[in-house]
C-alpha positions, 0 to 999 in steps of 0.5 A, a space after each residue: 336309468 336302467 340299461 336295456 336288456 337288448 343292448 349287450 345281448 347276443 341278439 344285439 351283436 348278431 343283428 349288428 353283424 348282419 347289418 355290417 355284412 349287408 352294408 359291405 355286400 351293398 358296397 361290393 355289388 356297387 363296386 363290381 357294377 362300376 368296375 364292369 361298366 368301366 372295364 368294358 373298353 369295346 364301347 363308347 357312349 357319346 353325347 353330342 349337342 347341336 343347335 339348328 335354326 328355329 328349333 330347340 337344342 337337339 341332343 343326339 345319343 349314340 352307342 358305338 361298340 366294336 366286335 372283338 371276334 369274328 362271328 359275333 351277333 350284333 344283338 348279343 354284342 349290344 346286350 353284353 354292352 348295355 341295358 337293352 330292351 327290344 320287341 320280337 317281331 316276325 321280321 326280327 328284333 326291334 330295339 326299343 330302349 338302351 340304357 333307360 333311353 326309350 324310343 317314343 313317338 318321335 325317336 327310334 334307335 337307328 342301327 348302323 354297321 361300320 358307319 352305314 345304315 344296316 341292311 339287315 336287322 340287328 339280330 340277323 347281323 353277324 360281325 367280323 372282328 373290328 366291325 363297329 355297330 352304332 345305335 343312334 337315337 334319331 328323330 323320326 322323319 315327319 
């Protein structure tokens, strides 16, 4: 059986080296993404499950984030802590998706500051160090 001219050639070793570098690059990107996610200690994500009579189990999703300095904008803080999608309107930004959980016809992302329903929109809220913002995936009142 004849040995292939490709195996043992320069091309073979170059392609092999490129594939190994790609594998290490992918592993490095995955590791950096994990480290960035786990090192962000100013946020917590909780999933609370509760049941109500005559209804299915309800899962509440929330994201709590703490301001680390005075003057932080709530929307910018959220964007630095999660994957966020929002729509811009004349009245301000409306958060539609956080970490791939999208608001729908039955749910929305409610915005709270220090445990109170926010009086301003997320993009016009300025925080002080230690303030907590919470975005809670809530059911719309029917």
